[in-house]
Phi, psi and omega in degrees: 000128184283156179299332179292320175296317177296324177294320180293321177294322177294323182295318178295318181289325173296320177296320180295316182297330179276334183277332177303317174295328178292314173305316181295300187290330176301305182288330175297314181290322175299310179300320181294317181287323182286344173279329182272326184305309179296326180294327180288318179291313175306316179295322184292334186277344182044047178292342179296344183281310180273348191232149171291169189294320183292329173297314178298324178293320179296319178297321183282322187263328183295321175302324180291323178296316178294328179293312181296331177280340185247324184297325180303338179289330188236357189292339180294341178286343183264138174300145181303319182277355173271328185304307184296331181291320175299315180295316182297320177296324180296318181297318179292326173298310181304315180297313184297315183291318181296326176293329186263359180237088177294168181309331181284358176282156182298137185304327181310323182289326179287325175296319175302314181299319176298311173307308182303314177300319178293318184287328178292319180294317178295321175304310176301319178297316180299309189280333175289321177293330176294323176290328178296325179296328181271337185279320179114190189301314181303324178295319177291324174294320182291316182303310181298319181290319180294318183286323176298318174295327179294315182294322175297321177292322179293338176289331193244337185293323175301323178288319181295319177296312184278315183271323181285312182260348177072029183249168174268168188289333178296333176300342182291345180300334181295341179277352182299319179301318182292320184289325177292316175298319175302315178304308188288323179291324178293325182285307191273336185250310185286309180296146182292140178300330176301332183272319183281345175256008179061060187281224191299315183300323179285328177295317177299326176294320179291325176295321175294321178298316183295321179290324178297320182292321178295322176293325175295319178299314181297313178301320178297318179296328183277321197247343184267145179297139187289345181272353188281123181288138179283144174277145180287157180293317182298317180296316174296321183295314184289322174299314181300318178298315177299317179299318177299317176296317179299313180298323177294318183301321186282322192255332186240323181289326180300312175303320180291327173298321181286320176299309182283338180288324182293315183291319181288329173295317173294324184283320187259341190250329191243354182288315183282335175284352184280171179286120180247022187291340184273352182238153184285315179228160184289330178296320179293318179297313182298326179290318173300317175302313178291329177293314177301316182296312185275349166296316177294323175295323178296310178301318179291320177291343182256009191265001188293332185279328181247350179215066180293150179268126182276330187223109179291331179299313184292327180291324179292319178298316177295320178299315177299320181295314184293324178297318178297316175302317181294322181293314178299315177299321182293325181284319181262353179052055177291308185202141171291326180292325173292320173306313177289323178294316183292325178299316181297315184294315174300323172294316179295318184292316177296317175299321179292319176302317183305303185287330180286328172295314180296325180293322177294317183295316179296327181282323185280337180257103182283324175292128186300318180292316178299322183294313182297317177297321181289317181296326179290320187284324189290336181279001164301331180293326174298310176295320174301319177297324185286331173295311181302304182297323187285320179291314176297318180294327180290322176286322176299317181301314181296315178301311182294318182289337176279329186253337182253099184270117172202134181295339184287329180296144181295326181292349177246014177248160181280331189259000000 
């Protein structure tokens, strides 16, 4: 190896070592802000006043689900550096409307703000995961850490704001400016410009695709019968995308549905029927319960580097076992400590499933366009599981509180 080659290799290695922390913290901060922002808007709209909980969950989650199922097919048409600006404008618009529409305003205006927040968050997740597919493992680790930290923060900030600071939930909208600024700085400053501009790596991919297309054309000229009618690119493209979605539904979307459904079931279905005698108020208990659960989620989503999952099927089985333990404990009121332990384990298993599914999708899809499409589509399973678990949990809570009579349960206490 010549001295010039050695110098070039060292320079490339140094560039990669400096780029990895930028990828980690860039995607971590984007994931953190994108997870907290919708919870602030949803809390400020107070839709729980005119509507039951399961209806509120559908209003909050169905727009995100539809966005994740449709946007990956067309997101590549929007320039990379325009996407975050549009999303930031949506957040600022949602904040302005939320500030100007108190709970006594007719619900349709607040429903629009809720839908706008859900679509903006889902849009950010779709195009950022497409970038994660191009950026590599440090970006995925950062995204898992940031979203897990955001869920942990969502579990505790309403309690700290209302009981700790003595403010109302609507006052949290003032933090939207800071979170949007964090999002934009992370995207345009922390992340490498070659990634946000679709730089060299993407140009190489397009060149490779052109070479593959030329080779395929040559093989077709030599091997295909001249009377065989050629298929259009758009037809083959749509068929391929639908096949990708169908394959993901079988192997990768289902584990995410199970993971998020289990978490939502514990959060919305099993919290109020539990024994609350060790806490003064339900808000204190629910915040502690959520912190324990999402501390497990944070650790699970950060575990890909030191505890990779070899078998997703075994992880799904373990998740089902811990969910069953939590349900059994809620029915018979065995122990509050078992409730916290099972919540932590369900959070850890669900978080680990989330990040390992994304890692597997990124590894199995070598074509860049197919990888970005798959990473955008697969997280629809997370939102779909939240819809299922949240709605089932709301009805399960009503059933358990109506049929299981005990003065120790939160649903039979005044606080």
